C-alpha angles and dihedrals in degrees: 000000000000092000100062099098099041114124141183119217121208110243095016121095118229135021130291138201119226107237103174144333125253127198091259103022145337141285110234135185125215104238093219104037096029087222113152123215137158127245130194128243089253092069115108103239126182118197106217088215088068097050122097137179125231123246124177093263106025147357115267118209113248093239091058087055089048089051091051091051092047092052092048092048096040090245091300131120116294132211120313119265085231092065118119120273095257093054090046093052089048090050090051092049089056094044097044110011097188097046117149103253091195097053103032105074128199089252088059091050090050090052090048093052092043094050092045091052092048091052093045093051090048091054097250095118107081134124087260092054094077099045109109115222119244091230091064091051091050092050094064098071091049091054090051091052090053092050090049090057096047098070091053089053091049091054092056095045098072091051090059090051095052097078090056092057099082090073088107116139109273123225100274097207091056092044092052096049096043116088116244112267143131090261113097128199112244118213 
């Protein structure tokens, strides 16, 4: 899926693509201008892949909503984010019919329309954009296997640490008076 590394940065207009990671930040590329810049770790970044919209019974991932809009608009541009509230709510009703009207605000719908149009103009909204690669689906079982093994490793780790625990400070007066030997006083 082309849309997996698209991010929004708090305080910066537009959308960006993660290009690579630096030691203290990231290199990003503006999706419309293709201009690359670096940002620090302190920037508030939201990965669009992690954003969802509320419906009355579940949360729908943002890219599924984008896919609905794309199909409704024949993969072309949608309404402007500057449209009036009634038009925006009507647009949302078509895009996600069961959306939670109490928790999805007009400002959220504006951002949805704006982001969709940015991605569409940049060439990210195509029928191929929403096809998940088979490699990503195959990765999931491998990750589950790794997580199954980790708890077993954690169980054995504390046992290895227990012999090191008797390093408590010994009674110095008894240690000075006792002759040096391999026999230790237990106490």
